[in-house]
C-alpha positions as CSV (number, residue, x, y, z in Angstrom):
1,M,-115.3,25.6,159.9
2,A,-112.6,27.7,161.6
3,P,-113.8,30.8,163.5
4,T,-113.4,34.1,161.7
5,K,-109.9,35.6,162.0
6,P,-109.4,39.2,163.2
7,K,-108.7,41.8,160.6
8,N,-106.1,43.5,162.7
9,K,-103.2,41.0,163.3
10,S,-101.2,43.6,165.3
11,Q,-103.2,42.4,168.3
12,K,-100.8,39.5,168.7
13,D,-98.5,41.1,171.2
14,K,-101.4,42.2,173.4
15,A,-102.9,38.7,173.1
16,K,-99.7,37.1,174.3
17,A,-99.6,39.5,177.3
18,R,-103.2,38.6,178.2
19,A,-102.4,34.9,178.0
20,R,-99.3,35.2,180.1
21,G,-101.1,37.5,182.7
22,A,-99.5,37.2,186.1
23,A,-101.4,34.8,188.3
24,Q,-101.2,34.9,192.0
25,P,-102.6,32.1,194.1
26,S,-105.4,32.9,196.6
27,N,-108.0,31.2,198.8
28,V,-110.7,31.4,196.1
29,N,-112.2,28.0,195.1
30,A,-110.7,27.8,191.6
31,R,-112.5,24.7,190.6
32,E,-115.9,26.3,191.4
33,L,-114.9,29.4,189.4
34,L,-114.0,27.3,186.4
35,N,-117.3,25.4,186.6
36,N,-119.2,28.7,186.9
37,A,-117.3,30.2,183.9
38,S,-118.1,27.0,181.8
39,A,-121.8,27.4,182.7
40,M,-121.8,31.0,181.7
41,L,-120.1,30.2,178.4
42,E,-122.7,27.5,177.8
43,V,-125.6,29.9,178.2
44,G,-123.9,32.7,176.1
45,D,-122.9,35.0,179.0
46,I,-119.5,35.4,177.4
47,E,-118.3,38.6,179.1
48,N,-118.9,37.3,182.6
49,A,-117.5,33.9,181.6
50,A,-114.3,35.7,180.7
51,K,-114.1,37.6,184.0
52,T,-114.8,34.5,186.0
53,A,-112.3,32.3,184.1
54,K,-109.6,35.0,184.6
55,S,-110.3,35.1,188.3
56,A,-110.0,31.3,188.3
57,Y,-106.6,31.5,186.6
58,K,-105.3,34.1,189.0
59,A,-106.4,31.8,191.9
60,I,-104.7,28.8,190.3
61,G,-101.4,30.4,189.4
62,E,-99.6,29.8,186.1
63,D,-97.9,26.7,187.6
64,G,-101.0,25.5,189.4
65,K,-102.5,22.1,188.9
66,L,-105.6,23.4,187.0
67,A,-103.7,26.0,184.9
68,G,-104.2,24.0,181.7
69,A,-107.9,23.7,182.2
70,A,-108.2,27.4,182.9
71,L,-106.1,28.4,179.9
72,S,-108.1,26.1,177.6
73,L,-111.4,27.5,178.9
74,L,-110.1,31.1,178.3
75,G,-109.1,30.1,174.8
76,H,-112.6,28.9,174.1
77,I,-114.1,32.0,175.6
78,Y,-111.9,34.3,173.5
79,V,-112.9,32.4,170.4
80,E,-116.5,33.3,171.2
81,L,-115.5,36.9,171.8
82,G,-114.0,37.0,168.3
83,E,-110.5,37.7,169.7
84,I,-108.8,35.0,167.8
85,E,-105.2,36.1,168.4
86,A,-105.8,36.0,172.2
87,A,-107.6,32.7,171.9
88,R,-104.6,31.2,170.1
89,E,-102.2,32.4,172.8
90,F,-104.3,30.9,175.6
91,F,-104.4,27.6,173.7
92,F,-100.6,27.7,173.1
93,A,-100.1,28.3,176.8
94,A,-102.4,25.4,177.7
95,V,-100.4,23.1,175.4
96,K,-97.3,23.9,177.5
97,T,-99.0,22.5,180.6
98,D,-99.8,19.2,178.8
99,E,-97.6,18.7,175.7
100,D,-98.9,15.3,174.8
101,G,-102.4,15.5,176.1
102,T,-101.9,12.7,178.7
103,L,-103.1,14.7,181.8
104,P,-106.7,14.3,182.9
105,E,-109.2,16.5,181.0
106,D,-110.4,18.2,184.2
107,V,-106.9,19.2,185.0
108,A,-105.4,20.2,181.6
109,G,-108.4,20.6,179.3
110,G,-107.9,17.4,177.3
111,P,-107.3,17.2,173.5
112,E,-109.6,20.2,172.8
113,K,-106.7,22.6,172.9
114,F,-104.9,20.8,170.0
115,L,-108.2,20.7,168.0
116,W,-108.8,24.4,168.5
117,L,-105.3,25.2,167.3
118,A,-105.8,23.1,164.3
119,Q,-108.9,25.1,163.4
120,L,-107.4,28.4,164.3
121,S,-104.1,27.8,162.4
122,E,-103.1,30.7,160.3
123,E,-101.0,28.5,158.1
124,G,-103.6,25.7,157.6
125,G,-102.6,22.7,155.6
126,Q,-99.8,20.6,157.3
127,D,-99.8,22.8,160.4
128,S,-103.5,22.0,161.0
129,V,-102.9,18.4,160.4
130,S,-100.1,18.4,162.9
131,W,-102.4,19.8,165.6
132,Y,-105.2,17.4,164.7
133,D,-102.7,14.5,164.9
134,R,-101.7,15.5,168.5
135,G,-105.4,15.6,169.5
136,A,-106.0,12.2,167.8
137,S,-103.0,10.7,169.7
138,A,-104.3,12.0,173.0
139,L,-107.7,10.5,172.3
140,R,-106.3,7.1,171.2
141,L,-104.4,7.0,174.5
142,Q,-107.6,7.7,176.4
143,I,-109.5,5.0,174.5
144,Q,-106.8,2.5,175.2
145,T,-106.6,3.4,178.9
146,L,-110.4,3.1,179.3
147,S,-110.4,-0.2,177.4
148,D,-107.7,-1.6,179.7
149,E,-109.6,-0.5,182.8
150,L,-112.7,-2.2,181.5
151,E,-110.9,-5.5,181.1
152,K,-109.5,-5.3,184.6
153,R,-112.6,-3.9,186.3
154,P,-115.8,-4.9,184.5
155,H,-118.0,-3.3,187.2
156,G,-119.8,-0.3,185.8
157,K,-119.3,-1.8,182.3
158,E,-122.2,0.0,180.7
159,Q,-121.1,3.5,181.7
160,Q,-117.5,2.7,180.7
161,E,-118.5,1.5,177.3
162,L,-120.6,4.6,176.7
163,L,-117.5,6.7,177.5
164,I,-115.3,4.7,175.2
165,T,-118.0,5.1,172.4
166,E,-118.0,8.9,172.9
167,K,-114.2,9.0,172.7
168,K,-114.3,7.0,169.5
169,R,-116.8,9.3,168.0
170,R,-114.6,12.3,168.8
171,L,-111.6,10.5,167.3
172,A,-113.6,9.7,164.1
173,A,-114.6,13.4,163.8
174,I,-110.9,14.4,164.0
175,L,-110.0,11.9,161.3
176,C,-112.8,13.3,159.1
177,A,-111.5,16.8,159.7
178,V,-108.0,15.8,158.6
179,A,-109.5,14.2,155.5
180,E,-111.2,17.5,154.7
181,V,-107.8,19.2,154.9
182,Y,-106.3,16.7,152.5
183,M,-109.2,17.3,150.1
184,T,-108.6,21.1,150.2
185,D,-105.4,22.7,151.4
186,L,-103.2,19.6,150.8
187,S,-105.0,18.2,147.7
188,W,-101.8,18.8,145.7
189,E,-99.8,16.2,147.7
190,E,-99.1,13.0,145.9
191,D,-100.5,10.8,148.6
192,A,-103.6,12.9,149.4
193,E,-106.1,10.4,148.0
194,Q,-104.5,7.5,149.8
195,R,-104.4,9.4,153.1
196,C,-108.1,10.3,152.7
197,E,-108.9,6.7,152.1
198,A,-107.1,5.5,155.2
199,L,-108.6,8.3,157.3
200,I,-112.2,7.6,156.3
201,T,-111.7,3.8,156.6
202,E,-110.5,4.2,160.2
203,A,-113.3,6.7,161.0
204,I,-116.0,4.2,159.7
205,M,-114.4,1.4,161.9
206,L,-114.5,3.7,164.9
207,A,-117.9,5.2,164.6
208,P,-120.1,3.7,161.9
209,E,-123.1,5.2,163.7
210,L,-121.8,8.8,163.2
211,A,-123.6,10.6,160.4
212,D,-120.7,13.0,159.9
213,T,-118.4,10.1,159.1
214,W,-120.6,9.0,156.2
215,Q,-120.9,12.5,155.0
216,T,-117.1,12.8,154.8
217,V,-117.0,9.5,152.9
218,A,-119.4,11.0,150.4
219,N,-117.3,14.1,150.0
220,V,-114.2,11.9,149.3
221,R,-116.1,9.8,146.8
222,I,-117.3,12.9,145.0
223,S,-113.7,14.1,144.7
224,Q,-112.9,10.7,143.2
225,T,-115.9,11.0,140.8
226,R,-117.4,7.9,142.3
227,V,-120.9,9.4,142.3
228,D,-123.0,6.3,143.0
229,E,-120.9,5.5,146.0
230,A,-121.2,9.1,147.2
231,K,-125.0,8.9,146.9
232,E,-125.0,5.7,149.0
233,A,-122.8,7.2,151.7
234,L,-125.2,10.2,151.8
235,R,-128.2,8.0,152.2
236,R,-126.5,6.1,155.0
237,S,-125.6,9.4,156.7
238,M,-129.2,10.7,156.6
239,A,-130.7,7.5,157.6
240,L,-129.0,7.9,161.0
241,W,-130.8,11.1,161.9
242,E,-133.5,12.3,159.5
243,L,-136.4,10.8,161.6
244,L,-135.0,12.2,164.9
245,E,-136.3,15.3,166.6
246,P,-134.2,18.5,166.0
247,E,-132.8,18.6,169.5
248,D,-131.6,15.0,169.4
249,P,-127.8,15.0,169.9
250,N,-127.4,12.6,167.0
251,V,-128.6,15.2,164.6
252,P,-125.6,16.8,162.9
253,Q,-124.9,20.4,163.7
254,F,-126.5,23.1,161.5
255,P,-123.3,23.9,159.4
256,T,-122.8,20.2,158.8
257,R,-126.3,19.9,157.4
258,V,-125.9,23.0,155.2
259,S,-122.8,21.3,153.7
260,L,-124.9,18.1,153.3
261,V,-127.4,20.1,151.2
262,R,-124.6,21.2,148.9
263,L,-123.4,17.7,148.5
264,L,-126.8,16.4,147.8
265,I,-127.2,19.0,145.0
266,E,-123.8,18.1,143.7
267,V,-124.7,14.5,143.2
268,G,-128.1,15.2,141.7
269,M,-130.3,14.4,144.8
270,E,-132.2,17.6,144.6
271,E,-135.4,16.3,146.3
272,K,-133.4,15.1,149.4
273,A,-131.5,18.4,149.4
274,I,-134.8,20.3,149.5
275,D,-136.1,18.2,152.4
276,V,-133.0,18.9,154.4
277,A,-133.1,22.6,153.6
278,E,-136.7,22.9,154.6
279,R,-135.8,21.5,158.1
280,L,-132.9,24.0,158.3
281,I,-135.2,26.9,157.5
282,I,-137.5,26.0,160.3
283,E,-134.6,26.1,162.7
284,D,-133.2,29.4,161.4
285,D,-135.1,31.5,158.9
286,Q,-132.2,34.0,158.7
287,A,-129.8,31.6,157.1
288,V,-129.2,33.1,153.7
289,E,-127.3,30.2,152.3
290,V,-130.1,27.8,153.1
291,W,-132.7,29.9,151.3
292,Y,-130.4,30.0,148.4
293,L,-129.8,26.3,148.3
294,S,-133.5,25.5,148.7
295,G,-134.2,27.8,145.7
296,Y,-131.3,26.4,143.7
297,G,-132.3,22.8,144.4
298,R,-135.8,23.5,143.1
299,Y,-134.4,25.3,140.1
300,L,-132.3,22.3,139.1
301,L,-135.2,19.9,139.8
302,G,-137.5,22.0,137.6
303,E,-134.9,22.2,134.9
304,K,-134.6,18.4,134.8
305,I,-138.4,18.0,134.5
306,K,-138.5,20.6,131.8
307,S,-135.9,18.8,129.8
308,G,-137.6,15.4,130.2
309,E,-134.8,14.0,132.3
310,L,-137.1,13.5,135.2
311,Q,-140.9,12.9,135.5
312,A,-142.7,15.6,137.5
313,P,-144.3,14.6,140.8
314,E,-148.0,13.8,140.5
315,G,-150.1,17.0,140.2
316,E,-147.1,19.2,139.6
317,T,-145.3,20.7,136.6
318,W,-141.9,22.2,136.2
319,Q,-143.5,25.6,136.2
320,D,-144.9,24.9,139.7
321,I,-141.5,23.9,141.0
322,W,-139.9,27.0,139.5
323,R,-142.5,29.2,141.1
324,L,-141.5,27.9,144.4
325,S,-137.9,28.3,143.5
326,R,-138.6,31.9,142.7
327,K,-140.1,32.5,146.1
328,Y,-137.1,31.0,147.9
329,L,-134.6,32.9,145.8
330,A,-136.5,36.1,146.4
331,Q,-136.5,35.5,150.1
332,C,-132.8,34.7,149.9
333,L,-132.1,38.1,148.4
334,R,-134.3,39.9,150.8
335,T,-132.6,38.3,153.8
336,Y,-129.2,38.9,152.1
337,A,-129.9,42.6,151.9
338,A,-131.4,42.8,155.4
339,I,-128.5,41.3,157.2
340,E,-125.8,42.6,154.8
341,Y,-124.6,39.2,153.9
342,E,-121.0,39.2,152.6
343,D,-120.9,36.3,150.1
344,E,-121.2,38.3,146.9
345,R,-120.9,35.3,144.6
346,L,-123.9,33.7,146.3
347,G,-125.9,36.8,145.9
348,A,-125.0,37.2,142.3
349,H,-125.9,33.5,141.5
350,A,-129.2,33.8,143.4
351,Q,-130.0,36.9,141.3
352,E,-129.0,35.1,138.1
353,L,-131.3,32.1,138.8
354,L,-134.1,34.5,139.7
355,D,-133.7,36.4,136.5
356,S,-133.7,33.1,134.5
357,I,-137.0,32.0,136.1
358,R,-138.6,35.4,135.6
359,G,-137.5,35.2,131.9
360,E,-139.6,32.0,131.6
361,L,-142.5,32.7,134.0
362,G,-142.6,36.5,133.9
363,V,-142.1,39.0,136.7
364,V,-144.7,39.0,139.5
365,G,-145.6,41.3,142.3
366,A,-143.5,41.2,145.5
367,E,-146.4,39.8,147.4
368,E,-146.4,36.7,145.1
369,D,-142.8,36.1,145.9
370,E,-143.5,35.9,149.7
371,V,-142.7,32.5,151.1
372,W,-145.0,32.7,154.1
């Protein structure tokens, strides 16, 4: 998901000025400053990361060897600060130092600048795809170079192969992102479906062990109304991580798993959706959308049992499942109000579902709607 865009777009001129900022060389160790700024960014010390990265850029100079790396880092920092116009200008400036992404990553920031510009694109659609394509081209070149080196110098083979695998996973993720654009902004194009098919096929070949790849396959299959194939792709995706510990790097990121819950509900796999949502709630009990999806999944499951479409789990009735749904939906609305959540449609639907359940089971005291 692209970062939130600023409401006041008149910041653009100021942003450009910040990105151009005059840079005078000095005796400061610029590489060390960049490393320090990256470390600060990683631990969430954003303000100091910005100051340190600016100092590094001044030490490097706008024509210095590390200018691209500094500008890319500043772009990332300003995304975290919520100053999206400034971030874009830093990334645009970084691109000018490395137009085709062929310079080493530690010098020019690598393909990330192209990928950020794809996500931050104001136009979206084809403009985003163009930036993603530039990032993909840079990664393909890196993979080819590493593969050639491996053939010439097989020493250190294991480490080299791990690096190639990581690059392939990054490339697969880009291809999946492009497929998502063709399923949304560019869905009207005549060849959108064919492009999606080609993209997910290449992504699977590059990284069949990447859960996000199979989740994108499922999304494409849903758009094609090939529901059984979508279910199988979702099962393959979850099988890659559902038994892993939450901190394992192979577990998809939180927003990706929220999207997974939605897809599972869409194809009628409510029980799996509930399992994934439960895990997400443990990780973040302020996630309004997850409370909603957990309640919604239980509502749909209870509805199927009530109609006779499904058999109730042993020892449970549809009323039991709806009582749990009521608890989760009530918690969703409490959290919604507490943090002033902005998705009005979600709030309205949660209330509608809650009213429906109360119409069947009756209204209970607030304490009975407590989850914990």
